[in-house]
Every structure is written in C-alpha cells, then in structure tokens.
N, C-alpha and C positions, 0 to 999 in steps of 0.2 A: 860325338864320341871320339876318344883319342885312338890313335892307330895302335892296334893290339898285336903287331907282328914283333916277336922277340928278336933282338939283335944283340950281339956281343960287344960292339963298339959303335961309335957314331959313324965311322967310315963304312960299316956294314950296309947302311941305308943306300950309300952311293953305289954298292955292288948289286943292289936289287932294283930292277926297273919298275916304273910305276905300274905297268901292266902286270908284272909278277905279284906286286903288292895287292892289286885288286883281286887277282885270282886266289891268293892266299886268304884274303879277307872273306871271300865267298865260300871257298872249299873247306877251310879249316874252321873258321868262326861263324859261317852262315850269316854274315852281316847283310843288312838290307842295302839297296841301292843308295839310299840316303846316307847311311853310315860309310859306305865305301867312297862316295863322292866327298864327304867331309874329311875322311881320312887321307885321301889322295891330296886334297888341297892343303891340309895341314903339313903333310910331309914334303910336298913338292909345290911350294908357293907360286912358282912361275907358271903352273899349268893354267891354261885357258879352259873355258867351258867346253869348247869343242873337243879338246884333248881328253878331258874327263869323260865326256859323252861317248867318245869312241871306245874307251876302255870298259865303260859300263855295258856296251853292247857286244863286247867280246863273247865268243861262243862259250867260254868257261865262266863267264860272270852272269850277265843278265841279257842274253841275246833277244829275248822276246819283250823287252821293256817297251811300253807304249810311249807315244809322244807325250801324253799327260804325265805319266810316271817320271819320264826323263825331266820334264819341266820342274816337277816338284823336287826331284833329287838335286838338280843343279841349284835350285833356289836356296838350298840349305848350306851352300858353300860360301856365301858371302860375296860371290862374283857379281858384277853389275848386270842389271836386267837387259841392257842392250847386247852384252856379250852372250848372255844365256839365250836370248831370243834369236840371235843370229846362229848360234850353235844348233838349236833345236830345229830351225828352218833348214839348215844344211844337212843335218842327220836324218831328218824326216821330210824329204822333198815331196811336195804335193803332186799327186798323179793328175795328169791331164785327163779330164773326163771323156768318156766315149761320145757323149753328146754335149756340145757347148751351148749354154743357154743363149738367148738372143742378146746380141751386142750391137753397139751403134758407133758410128763415126760421123762427125759433122765438121765442115770447114766453111768459114765465113771470113773472107778477106784476111787470110793469114792466121786466123784464130782456129785452132784445131782442138777437138775433144774426142777421145776414143776410149773404149773399154779394153783394159789389159787382161783382167781375170775376173771370174765370177765363181762363187761357191754357194751351194744350196743353203748352208748354215753359216753363221758368223764364225770366222776363224781368225787366228792371229797371224798376220802377214809380216815377214821380215825378209827384205830382198835388196840387192845392190842396184843402184842407179848411177849412171854417169851422164853429165849434162855439159854440152858445149853450146854457148851462146855468143854470137859475134858482138852483140851490143847490149850487154847486161849493165845496168838493170832496166834499161828502156824496154826490153822484152822480158817476159816472165814465163815460168813454167811451174806447174804444181801437179803432184799426185794426190788424188782423192781416194780415200778408203771410206766407202759410203759417202757421207756428206762432209767429212772432216778433211780439210786440205793440209798438205805438207809441201811447203814451198821448196823448190829446187834451186840450187846455186851451181855455178860453174864448178866442175870437178866431180870427184867421186863421193858418194854418200849412201847411207842405208835408210830405207823407209820402213817404218814399223807402225802397226796399228791393227785394230780388230774390226772386222766387218765382213760383208758379203761381196761387195763390188769394188774392184780396184780400177780406177780410170786415170787417164793422163790428160792434162789440159795445158795448152801453151799458146802464146801469141808471137807473131813474127812481124817484121817490117820489110818493106820492099827492098830487094837485093841483099837481105841478110839471111843467114841460115841458122836453124836451131837443130841440134842432133841430141837425141836422148836414147841411151841404152838402158835396158832393164831386164830383170829376170825374176818375175813374180813367183814362178814355180821352183826356183833354185835348181835348175837343170844343169847338167854338165855342159860347159862351153869353154872354148879356147881362151876367151878373154873375160868370161864371167857374165856376159850380157847376151841373152838369146834373142831379145827383141830390140831392134834398132829402128827408131822412128825419126824421120827427117823431114823438116820443112826447108826446102831449098830457096824459097821466096814466098811472097804473099799469094802466089798463084799456083804453087807446085808443092806436092808432098809425096813421100814414099813411106807407107805405114805398115810395119810388121804387126800382125795380130795374133799369130799362133806359131809356136816352134815346138817340135818334137825331137826326140833323140834319134829317131830313124824315120824314113818315109812312111807316111800313112795315107791310106785311101780315104778321101773326104767326099762327102755330099755337101754342097753349098746351096743354101737358099738366101738370096740377097735381093733387097728392094732398094732401088736407087731413086732418089727424089731430088728435084731441082726446084728452088723457089722461082717465082715468076721473074723473067728477064735475067736469069742466071744459067750459065752453061759451064761445062767442064768435060774433059775426057777422063772417065773412070775405068780402071782396068784391074782385074784380078791378076796378081803376079805370083808365079810359082818359082820359089828359090831366087826371087828378085831378078829373074832373067826373062822367061817367056810370059807374055801378057795376053789376057783375053778381054776384049772390049765388053763392058757392061752397059746395057741400054737402060733408059729410064723405065721404071716399073720393076716387075719381078724377073729375076734371073735364077736359073737352076743349072748347076754345073757339077761334074764329077771329075776329080783329078787326084794325083798322087804326089805328095811332097812332104818335106820335113819343115818347110817354112812357108806360111801363107801371109801374103801382103796385099795391100790395095795401093794403087797409084792414082793420084789426082793431079791432072795437069791442065794448063790453060784456063784456070778459073777466071771467069768474067761475070760481073754483076754485082748486085747489092744484097743478095740473100744467101742462105746456106745451101750447100750440097750435103745431102744426108744419105748415109748407107746404114741400112739395118740388115743384119745377117745372122744366120745360124749355120753352125758346122756340125756334122755328124760323121763319125767314123763308120766305114763300111765293114 
C-alpha cells in the first residue's frame, strides 16, 4: 500500500517524523501493521527492520503486536531476512525459564562442547557471537542449533537458525586460547555478550552457562563424571569469582548470582570430563 498521509509539498515529509507517520496511519486510516511497515519503508528507505519494529510497537500504534505478527509485518517490507530476524530477536528477547532443562558440558583434551540454551519447542534463534582464536584455522569453533552446525570465524558474527537446543563446540591446542562470547537470549549487556566461554589451554576452561539481568536464587543439581584414568578440578563459579569444588557424582547446591559458570582445571588423562546439570529458580 502507498503512504496515504496528505502532504502539501515534498518537503513536508521531512517535517514529519517516521513515528508520527506511523501514528497517523493507525489513528486516521486504521492501517494494519503490514501496511504501516510497508508505508514507512517506502517513505524512509534508510530505515532498518529494527527501526520499523520499534515504531510498530509504539503505544499509539500496535503495542500488543506479537512476535509472529511482527515477523509477518516486516517480511512485507522487502528488507533482508537476516535484518528482520535480528530485529525480531532484539524486540522480543526470550525469557530465561524458571527451570532450565538438563544441560551438559564435556571436555576432552581441549575439545569442549556445552549447551548454551534450550527451548521446549522449536524457535527461531538469532543472536550475536564474537570469537577469538589464536591459531585459526588450526583450531575450530561451531554453534549447533539442534544438529545443524554453523562454523564460527574470528570476529563478530550473527548466528541464526531454528531448533530447540543451542550448543557450542570447539577445539583448542596446547598453550593456545579460544574465547567465545554469545548472547542467545539477546539480553541487555554492556558489550552485547552475556556468556563468555574461554579455553585457556588444552587443560583449562572457564565456561559461562547462564546469565540473568539481576541476581537470581538458584538450585543446582549437577553430576560430575570422569572417564577412567582421567582427572580434573571442577568448580561451580559465582560471578566468575567465588568457586565451590564439585566432587565426582551428584552435587546439590543453592546460591544467588546473575552469572553461573563452571571451571575445569588441571585436566589429565585420555577420556572426557562430563558435567550434567539442572538449574531451577527458587
């Protein structure tokens, strides 16, 4: 649909803000979210999907627009799907559930795999990742959404895909480090990355597994397993500062923090160190 706001000259459009246009289209013409999105993009070609989405959610336009309706409205603008996916993910951040389904971590000679996020049903994920590798491409890193892998490269990137489980897998070499920042729930953060997972060498790792906007009271059930002839020191870390030693077998802890991490140090052996855990908010 063409923009139906009457103007007396071409310069009049410059005197009206895009948000005012959106409000007029809704209040005067009762245009749909699709029509408003199309009209805004036609009049202001420089607008990104996020800009249009913010205006659609304005209190005088469509403040109750759902995630699915937003996706459909933005899809009518001709904007790229990556731009739309990133906008929708930012406008509708996924809530951290009260009870986190069972997750796992495994480390084997510098190879680490851990679960970043889990959803009960398939959802479309779109989130930022930053990767630092000292010896690329001899080392590798990938994000998996269910069983589909997305290779990571040094620098900033956006991972997008649909599924239930988001996991991170990467390999390190002796005396080299790999640092990966991510934000699967698109939560507010100073640098954009709420989870920072680091392998300092092939025997040492600091792994963030849950970040919240404010401190949360957690119950943790964790099972620590070592392969035969394999040892390591495993600790639960609170805000990456205070650590609690976790013994082989079942561990139950209660603590309050905005950042939950596991530390693995002094790995020795030929088999994996495995951590299976559940988190539940009190």
